[in-house]
Steps between C-alpha positions, in 0.01 A plus 500: 500500500753700711419861579815619317393366162386743239115490477257646240351823626128494570473859644502823303724650781871528403675683782804693353655593832419550865406856537509628856461420866278721721536438879405667831769640723496638845703818438477629140794738511736241671412243228523760222859578616577117508386468140685810374812516717564130534358349178542796268142528390350854406175646621263548195199625676296532828137502508222652724475177698871530612620223266847521352574359155869413432677385178832334412466519116263654233169384654330757715523272809630162596424547872224688667470562853173536698497660855349232728225581743637254748874612508623138527513192286283202617673234716668212316222264622218731408444315170609510137756782425714636229834297504746709285556688186817441290665754279763423233838677502772481242748251638680354800716798549182707569395239751825525691502876501133503601555259788772705641300828450192339681716379791673830546155662531369248753249353258414148632604222243303191521682288245781517243611234254314265269178315626454246221223510223584776240869496583494873580736644759342766732496707809184512702438789757236673680347841457417725811166310562663149472380423150749293316645600154773337288740610241637221277707430196562205269149349481463199279309557182238239386458437139186421298543127581447577873819309606634612823820437703485157668506502886837340521651823352341731759817525712353697776749742676468756774748762415568711184864385519392138465266568214786671312750219592245224405321625172225280357552316161396725211281235352293215618 
């Protein structure tokens, strides 16, 4: 059976949404400024351990920052690491404006365009410690039958302009 097929649940756990990401940073104030001034989040709280809790909607926090005792991320070859976190935005227009905004502020962009599975178009960029984050729009939705877009429709592109000029089929 392919892993995209709908299967009967055998667990009592039914996750409603991904809640929040907590990660260590080398400079708590610099990274707080990144999340508030660049990504538009709001500080909800700070605690006695120096953590900062940030929100983008109604939940108390979607991101929490922990001051690192080491003041640097582990080297890329140090073992398993967090790859990236993606956050949905309204549409392609927001992606274009966000890309320009990030570039104007010297935020390193790692990728823009469409990678393949899911059909979403995104912009991937680094925070001050070099962690990768993505903003995206137009993610394929999977129905109860588990049917997903076939690989021949992925149409990978490496610019937002190409993603806009080469839209994916609406159905598959």
